VMD Tcl script that builds the backbone (N, CA, C; Angstrom):
set m [mol new atoms 348]
animate dup $m
set s [atomselect $m all]
$s set {name element resname resid chain x y z} {
  {N N MET 1 A -3.841 5.018 17.828}
  {CA C MET 1 A -4.690 3.876 18.018}
  {C C MET 1 A -4.562 2.904 16.856}
  {N N ARG 2 A -4.532 3.467 15.654}
  {CA C ARG 2 A -4.447 2.598 14.480}
  {C C ARG 2 A -3.167 1.771 14.497}
  {N N VAL 3 A -2.055 2.397 14.826}
  {CA C VAL 3 A -0.769 1.713 14.784}
  {C C VAL 3 A -0.705 0.626 15.850}
  {N N VAL 4 A -1.211 0.919 17.043}
  {CA C VAL 4 A -1.165 -0.069 18.124}
  {C C VAL 4 A -2.031 -1.281 17.793}
  {N N VAL 5 A -3.280 -1.039 17.403}
  {CA C VAL 5 A -4.169 -2.162 17.082}
  {C C VAL 5 A -3.665 -2.909 15.855}
  {N N GLY 6 A -3.212 -2.185 14.853}
  {CA C GLY 6 A -2.670 -2.837 13.663}
  {C C GLY 6 A -1.464 -3.712 13.983}
  {N N SER 7 A -0.604 -3.239 14.875}
  {CA C SER 7 A 0.574 -4.016 15.261}
  {C C SER 7 A 0.195 -5.276 16.024}
  {N N VAL 8 A -0.741 -5.141 16.962}
  {CA C VAL 8 A -1.181 -6.297 17.744}
  {C C VAL 8 A -1.835 -7.336 16.834}
  {N N VAL 9 A -2.723 -6.867 15.971}
  {CA C VAL 9 A -3.424 -7.784 15.064}
  {C C VAL 9 A -2.440 -8.441 14.107}
  {N N LEU 10 A -1.503 -7.681 13.576}
  {CA C LEU 10 A -0.521 -8.230 12.645}
  {C C LEU 10 A 0.386 -9.246 13.335}
  {N N ALA 11 A 0.820 -8.975 14.546}
  {CA C ALA 11 A 1.683 -9.913 15.273}
  {C C ALA 11 A 0.946 -11.215 15.592}
  {N N ARG 12 A -0.310 -11.097 16.026}
  {CA C ARG 12 A -1.084 -12.299 16.356}
  {C C ARG 12 A -1.408 -13.111 15.108}
  {N N ALA 13 A -1.764 -12.430 14.030}
  {CA C ALA 13 A -2.131 -13.142 12.796}
  {C C ALA 13 A -0.899 -13.710 12.105}
  {N N GLY 14 A 0.205 -12.979 12.138}
  {CA C GLY 14 A 1.419 -13.439 11.476}
  {C C GLY 14 A 1.975 -14.709 12.080}
  {N N SER 15 A 1.785 -14.866 13.385}
  {CA C SER 15 A 2.301 -16.076 14.026}
  {C C SER 15 A 1.501 -17.320 13.642}
  {N N LYS 16 A 0.287 -17.150 13.142}
  {CA C LYS 16 A -0.556 -18.287 12.766}
  {C C LYS 16 A -0.542 -18.581 11.268}
  {N N LEU 17 A 0.051 -17.694 10.478}
  {CA C LEU 17 A -0.007 -17.881 9.023}
  {C C LEU 17 A 0.822 -19.059 8.523}
  {N N TRP 18 A 1.970 -19.303 9.073}
  {CA C TRP 18 A 2.891 -20.294 8.519}
  {C C TRP 18 A 3.035 -21.527 9.406}
  {N N THR 19 A 2.036 -21.821 10.245}
  {CA C THR 19 A 2.165 -22.943 11.173}
  {C C THR 19 A 1.464 -24.203 10.697}
  {N N GLY 20 A 0.909 -24.239 9.524}
  {CA C GLY 20 A 0.234 -25.419 9.014}
  {C C GLY 20 A -1.149 -25.613 9.617}
  {N N GLU 21 A -1.793 -24.516 9.992}
  {CA C GLU 21 A -3.149 -24.566 10.543}
  {C C GLU 21 A -4.132 -24.936 9.431}
  {N N PRO 22 A -5.363 -25.300 9.778}
  {CA C PRO 22 A -6.385 -25.565 8.752}
  {C C PRO 22 A -6.651 -24.326 7.888}
  {N N LEU 23 A -7.267 -24.549 6.750}
  {CA C LEU 23 A -7.496 -23.476 5.781}
  {C C LEU 23 A -8.315 -22.329 6.372}
  {N N ALA 24 A -9.330 -22.643 7.144}
  {CA C ALA 24 A -10.168 -21.585 7.729}
  {C C ALA 24 A -9.351 -20.681 8.643}
  {N N THR 25 A -8.477 -21.247 9.443}
  {CA C THR 25 A -7.632 -20.449 10.334}
  {C C THR 25 A -6.625 -19.631 9.544}
  {N N THR 26 A -6.084 -20.212 8.491}
  {CA C THR 26 A -5.121 -19.496 7.657}
  {C C THR 26 A -5.779 -18.317 6.946}
  {N N LEU 27 A -6.990 -18.508 6.418}
  {CA C LEU 27 A -7.693 -17.400 5.756}
  {C C LEU 27 A -8.046 -16.297 6.749}
  {N N THR 28 A -8.496 -16.682 7.933}
  {CA C THR 28 A -8.808 -15.686 8.956}
  {C C THR 28 A -7.566 -14.898 9.329}
  {N N SER 29 A -6.454 -15.604 9.489}
  {CA C SER 29 A -5.193 -14.926 9.827}
  {C C SER 29 A -4.735 -14.016 8.693}
  {N N ALA 30 A -4.966 -14.432 7.451}
  {CA C ALA 30 A -4.589 -13.593 6.310}
  {C C ALA 30 A -5.425 -12.316 6.266}
  {N N PHE 31 A -6.736 -12.438 6.528}
  {CA C PHE 31 A -7.581 -11.240 6.579}
  {C C PHE 31 A -7.154 -10.322 7.714}
  {N N LEU 32 A -6.838 -10.893 8.876}
  {CA C LEU 32 A -6.390 -10.074 10.005}
  {C C LEU 32 A -5.057 -9.399 9.705}
  {N N ALA 33 A -4.136 -10.124 9.090}
  {CA C ALA 33 A -2.839 -9.537 8.744}
  {C C ALA 33 A -3.009 -8.391 7.741}
  {N N GLY 34 A -3.857 -8.605 6.738}
  {CA C GLY 34 A -4.127 -7.532 5.775}
  {C C GLY 34 A -4.773 -6.329 6.424}
  {N N SER 35 A -5.708 -6.572 7.325}
  {CA C SER 35 A -6.358 -5.467 8.033}
  {C C SER 35 A -5.368 -4.737 8.930}
  {N N GLY 36 A -4.481 -5.499 9.566}
  {CA C GLY 36 A -3.451 -4.874 10.393}
  {C C GLY 36 A -2.538 -3.978 9.576}
  {N N LEU 37 A -2.138 -4.454 8.401}
  {CA C LEU 37 A -1.308 -3.624 7.525}
  {C C LEU 37 A -2.032 -2.369 7.073}
  {N N LEU 38 A -3.323 -2.513 6.742}
  {CA C LEU 38 A -4.106 -1.340 6.330}
  {C C LEU 38 A -4.256 -0.345 7.478}
  {N N LEU 39 A -4.462 -0.841 8.689}
  {CA C LEU 39 A -4.581 0.061 9.840}
  {C C LEU 39 A -3.267 0.785 10.107}
  {N N ILE 40 A -2.160 0.067 10.033}
  {CA C ILE 40 A -0.858 0.708 10.253}
  {C C ILE 40 A -0.606 1.780 9.200}
  {N N ALA 41 A -0.947 1.479 7.957}
  {CA C ALA 41 A -0.730 2.443 6.873}
  {C C ALA 41 A -1.759 3.571 6.864}
  {N N GLY 42 A -2.872 3.373 7.550}
  {CA C GLY 42 A -3.916 4.398 7.568}
  {C C GLY 42 A -4.800 4.380 6.343}
  {N N LEU 43 A -4.839 3.257 5.655}
  {CA C LEU 43 A -5.652 3.138 4.450}
  {C C LEU 43 A -6.905 2.328 4.745}
  {N N TRP 44 A -8.013 2.753 4.206}
  {CA C TRP 44 A -9.289 2.041 4.335}
  {C C TRP 44 A -9.597 1.721 5.796}
  {N N THR 45 A -9.413 2.696 6.657}
  {CA C THR 45 A -9.585 2.496 8.096}
  {C C THR 45 A -10.961 1.944 8.464}
  {N N PRO 46 A -12.070 2.465 7.915}
  {CA C PRO 46 A -13.370 1.889 8.294}
  {C C PRO 46 A -13.507 0.415 7.924}
  {N N LEU 47 A -13.030 0.033 6.755}
  {CA C LEU 47 A -13.115 -1.355 6.325}
  {C C LEU 47 A -12.219 -2.252 7.189}
  {N N ALA 48 A -10.987 -1.833 7.402}
  {CA C ALA 48 A -10.050 -2.634 8.195}
  {C C ALA 48 A -10.519 -2.753 9.639}
  {N N GLY 49 A -11.034 -1.670 10.216}
  {CA C GLY 49 A -11.555 -1.725 11.576}
  {C C GLY 49 A -12.754 -2.645 11.698}
  {N N THR 50 A -13.609 -2.641 10.684}
  {CA C THR 50 A -14.775 -3.526 10.688}
  {C C THR 50 A -14.353 -4.985 10.608}
  {N N VAL 51 A -13.373 -5.290 9.759}
  {CA C VAL 51 A -12.891 -6.668 9.642}
  {C C VAL 51 A -12.289 -7.135 10.963}
  {N N VAL 52 A -11.491 -6.280 11.599}
  {CA C VAL 52 A -10.886 -6.643 12.887}
  {C C VAL 52 A -11.974 -6.876 13.928}
  {N N ALA 53 A -12.965 -5.984 13.980}
  {CA C ALA 53 A -14.038 -6.128 14.973}
  {C C ALA 53 A -14.848 -7.397 14.743}
  {N N MET 54 A -15.157 -7.708 13.495}
  {CA C MET 54 A -15.963 -8.897 13.201}
  {C C MET 54 A -15.203 -10.188 13.514}
  {N N ILE 55 A -13.941 -10.261 13.116}
  {CA C ILE 55 A -13.172 -11.476 13.374}
  {C C ILE 55 A -12.890 -11.627 14.864}
  {N N ALA 56 A -12.619 -10.525 15.558}
  {CA C ALA 56 A -12.397 -10.600 17.005}
  {C C ALA 56 A -13.657 -11.064 17.722}
  {N N THR 57 A -14.817 -10.587 17.271}
  {CA C THR 57 A -16.083 -11.036 17.868}
  {C C THR 57 A -16.290 -12.524 17.649}
  {N N SER 58 A -15.990 -13.009 16.457}
  {CA C SER 58 A -16.154 -14.441 16.202}
  {C C SER 58 A -15.173 -15.264 17.030}
  {N N GLN 59 A -13.969 -14.739 17.260}
  {CA C GLN 59 A -13.011 -15.462 18.089}
  {C C GLN 59 A -13.439 -15.474 19.555}
  {N N ILE 60 A -14.047 -14.399 20.019}
  {CA C ILE 60 A -14.553 -14.369 21.398}
  {C C ILE 60 A -15.665 -15.398 21.557}
  {N N LEU 61 A -16.567 -15.447 20.583}
  {CA C LEU 61 A -17.688 -16.381 20.668}
  {C C LEU 61 A -17.253 -17.834 20.513}
  {N N SER 62 A -16.133 -18.069 19.845}
  {CA C SER 62 A -15.657 -19.442 19.685}
  {C C SER 62 A -14.750 -19.869 20.829}
  {N N MET 63 A -14.728 -19.087 21.890}
  {CA C MET 63 A -13.978 -19.392 23.108}
  {C C MET 63 A -12.476 -19.533 22.840}
  {N N ALA 64 A -11.913 -18.574 22.140}
  {CA C ALA 64 A -10.469 -18.565 21.897}
  {C C ALA 64 A -9.737 -18.415 23.234}
  {N N PRO 65 A -8.524 -18.950 23.347}
  {CA C PRO 65 A -7.829 -18.890 24.634}
  {C C PRO 65 A -7.459 -17.474 25.070}
  {N N ASP 66 A -7.280 -16.570 24.142}
  {CA C ASP 66 A -6.915 -15.193 24.487}
  {C C ASP 66 A -8.086 -14.233 24.220}
  {N N ARG 67 A -9.183 -14.478 24.891}
  {CA C ARG 67 A -10.405 -13.697 24.649}
  {C C ARG 67 A -10.244 -12.231 25.026}
  {N N LEU 68 A -9.432 -11.926 26.043}
  {CA C LEU 68 A -9.278 -10.526 26.448}
  {C C LEU 68 A -8.556 -9.705 25.382}
  {N N VAL 69 A -7.576 -10.297 24.729}
  {CA C VAL 69 A -6.895 -9.599 23.634}
  {C C VAL 69 A -7.858 -9.397 22.472}
  {N N CYS 70 A -8.677 -10.411 22.200}
  {CA C CYS 70 A -9.690 -10.292 21.141}
  {C C CYS 70 A -10.701 -9.209 21.482}
  {N N LEU 71 A -11.087 -9.138 22.744}
  {CA C LEU 71 A -12.045 -8.123 23.173}
  {C C LEU 71 A -11.479 -6.718 22.984}
  {N N LEU 72 A -10.229 -6.528 23.389}
  {CA C LEU 72 A -9.606 -5.213 23.240}
  {C C LEU 72 A -9.432 -4.850 21.765}
  {N N ALA 73 A -8.916 -5.780 20.966}
  {CA C ALA 73 A -8.712 -5.500 19.540}
  {C C ALA 73 A -10.040 -5.259 18.831}
  {N N GLY 74 A -11.064 -6.035 19.177}
  {CA C GLY 74 A -12.378 -5.842 18.554}
  {C C GLY 74 A -13.017 -4.525 18.925}
  {N N THR 75 A -12.876 -4.131 20.188}
  {CA C THR 75 A -13.466 -2.863 20.638}
  {C C THR 75 A -12.798 -1.672 19.960}
  {N N VAL 76 A -11.479 -1.663 19.954}
  {CA C VAL 76 A -10.773 -0.545 19.319}
  {C C VAL 76 A -10.945 -0.588 17.801}
  {N N GLY 77 A -10.987 -1.783 17.220}
  {CA C GLY 77 A -11.247 -1.890 15.775}
  {C C GLY 77 A -12.610 -1.341 15.407}
  {N N GLY 78 A -13.625 -1.639 16.224}
  {CA C GLY 78 A -14.960 -1.076 15.993}
  {C C GLY 78 A -14.976 0.429 16.144}
  {N N ALA 79 A -14.236 0.934 17.135}
  {CA C ALA 79 A -14.156 2.388 17.315}
  {C C ALA 79 A -13.468 3.047 16.122}
  {N N LEU 80 A -12.401 2.429 15.627}
  {CA C LEU 80 A -11.725 2.973 14.447}
  {C C LEU 80 A -12.616 2.933 13.214}
  {N N ALA 81 A -13.437 1.891 13.112}
  {CA C ALA 81 A -14.359 1.805 11.977}
  {C C ALA 81 A -15.375 2.931 12.020}
  {N N MET 82 A -15.833 3.271 13.223}
  {CA C MET 82 A -16.822 4.349 13.334}
  {C C MET 82 A -16.195 5.728 13.216}
  {N N LEU 83 A -14.965 5.888 13.689}
  {CA C LEU 83 A -14.308 7.185 13.586}
  {C C LEU 83 A -13.879 7.481 12.162}
  {N N GLY 84 A -13.393 6.473 11.483}
  {CA C GLY 84 A -12.998 6.650 10.093}
  {C C GLY 84 A -11.710 7.422 9.944}
  {N N PRO 85 A -11.426 7.883 8.758}
  {CA C PRO 85 A -10.148 8.533 8.486}
  {C C PRO 85 A -10.044 9.972 8.970}
  {N N VAL 86 A -11.119 10.599 9.403}
  {CA C VAL 86 A -11.037 11.993 9.819}
  {C C VAL 86 A -10.808 12.148 11.306}
  {N N ALA 87 A -10.624 11.076 12.031}
  {CA C ALA 87 A -10.392 11.173 13.468}
  {C C ALA 87 A -9.072 11.882 13.719}
  {N N GLY 88 A -9.102 12.846 14.606}
  {CA C GLY 88 A -7.901 13.579 14.954}
  {C C GLY 88 A -7.707 14.867 14.183}
  {N N ARG 89 A -8.480 15.100 13.177}
  {CA C ARG 89 A -8.363 16.363 12.440}
  {C C ARG 89 A -9.260 17.389 13.108}
  {N N SER 90 A -8.725 18.577 13.312}
  {CA C SER 90 A -9.502 19.581 14.028}
  {C C SER 90 A -10.106 20.632 13.117}
  {N N THR 91 A -9.669 20.721 11.877}
  {CA C THR 91 A -10.188 21.740 10.982}
  {C C THR 91 A -10.658 21.092 9.688}
  {N N LEU 92 A -11.871 21.427 9.268}
  {CA C LEU 92 A -12.408 20.966 8.001}
  {C C LEU 92 A -12.641 22.195 7.134}
  {N N SER 93 A -12.359 22.084 5.859}
  {CA C SER 93 A -12.596 23.225 4.988}
  {C C SER 93 A -13.202 22.756 3.690}
  {N N SER 94 A -13.875 23.678 3.008}
  {CA C SER 94 A -14.458 23.352 1.714}
  {C C SER 94 A -13.355 23.329 0.669}
  {N N SER 95 A -13.711 22.927 -0.542}
  {CA C SER 95 A -12.697 22.793 -1.591}
  {C C SER 95 A -12.072 24.128 -1.969}
  {N N ASP 96 A -12.828 25.217 -1.842}
  {CA C ASP 96 A -12.240 26.517 -2.189}
  {C C ASP 96 A -11.570 27.173 -0.990}
  {N N GLY 97 A -11.661 26.577 0.201}
  {CA C GLY 97 A -10.976 27.089 1.382}
  {C C GLY 97 A -11.665 28.254 2.056}
  {N N SER 98 A -12.841 28.668 1.562}
  {CA C SER 98 A -13.477 29.864 2.119}
  {C C SER 98 A -14.226 29.586 3.416}
  {N N ALA 99 A -14.901 28.492 3.521}
  {CA C ALA 99 A -15.705 28.206 4.705}
  {C C ALA 99 A -15.057 27.089 5.498}
  {N N SER 100 A -14.437 27.467 6.590}
  {CA C SER 100 A -13.819 26.440 7.423}
  {C C SER 100 A -14.610 26.300 8.711}
  {N N LYS 101 A -14.619 25.124 9.232}
  {CA C LYS 101 A -15.295 24.853 10.497}
  {C C LYS 101 A -14.279 24.270 11.457}
  {N N HIS 102 A -14.397 24.657 12.710}
  {CA C HIS 102 A -13.498 24.160 13.732}
  {C C HIS 102 A -14.280 23.267 14.677}
  {N N CYS 103 A -13.714 22.121 14.999}
  {CA C CYS 103 A -14.337 21.186 15.918}
  {C C CYS 103 A -13.623 21.276 17.252}
  {N N HIS 104 A -14.380 21.452 18.295}
  {CA C HIS 104 A -13.803 21.487 19.633}
  {C C HIS 104 A -14.752 20.796 20.585}
  {N N ALA 105 A -14.333 19.697 21.152}
  {CA C ALA 105 A -15.117 18.930 22.126}
  {C C ALA 105 A -16.489 18.558 21.583}
  {N N GLY 106 A -16.547 18.161 20.317}
  {CA C GLY 106 A -17.792 17.693 19.744}
  {C C GLY 106 A -18.711 18.795 19.252}
  {N N VAL 107 A -18.310 20.057 19.374}
  {CA C VAL 107 A -19.137 21.178 18.936}
  {C C VAL 107 A -18.542 21.717 17.645}
  {N N VAL 108 A -19.348 21.831 16.606}
  {CA C VAL 108 A -18.892 22.355 15.328}
  {C C VAL 108 A -19.452 23.748 15.172}
  {N N ARG 109 A -18.577 24.702 14.898}
  {CA C ARG 109 A -19.034 26.082 14.666}
  {C C ARG 109 A -18.249 26.667 13.510}
  {N N THR 110 A -18.819 27.613 12.828}
  {CA C THR 110 A -18.119 28.232 11.710}
  {C C THR 110 A -17.098 29.212 12.247}
  {N N SER 111 A -16.153 29.586 11.394}
  {CA C SER 111 A -15.067 30.468 11.833}
  {C C SER 111 A -15.557 31.873 12.171}
  {N N SER 112 A -16.768 32.249 11.711}
  {CA C SER 112 A -17.263 33.587 12.008}
  {C C SER 112 A -17.924 33.684 13.387}
  {N N GLU 113 A -18.229 32.535 14.027}
  {CA C GLU 113 A -18.838 32.556 15.342}
  {C C GLU 113 A -17.758 32.764 16.407}
  {N N PRO 114 A -18.069 33.541 17.436}
  {CA C PRO 114 A -17.069 33.760 18.480}
  {C C PRO 114 A -16.909 32.494 19.333}
  {N N ARG 115 A -15.713 32.321 19.853}
  {CA C ARG 115 A -15.435 31.187 20.743}
  {C C ARG 115 A -15.942 31.512 22.138}
  {N N THR 116 A -16.513 30.478 22.770}
  {CA C THR 116 A -16.962 30.678 24.162}
  {C C THR 116 A -16.183 29.818 25.108}
}
mol reanalyze $m
mol bondsrecalc $m
mol representation Tube
mol addrep $m
């Protein structure tokens, strides 16, 4: 998800960076491009997802011509912001490795509990 949204955001923002747009559009495109790069790299996912969601929401409200792309990018960016960097990991462990918890379908149980 991060790579797809980051690529879409980076492609859309990159096309507007060097076209001689007004300063506000250039700054918005620069923030989107930076957020896209962070999402692709997997760094600061909550921050980058929040920036994408906020800018996409403002573009939807300002009646941008491609509102559906903004809606999709904003929705997935918001989801990435809420999921954060631990999305997709199935095992969490303490620093000493003794107490591990397994996540399955939203249920967290310790390794000593039997699976049902």
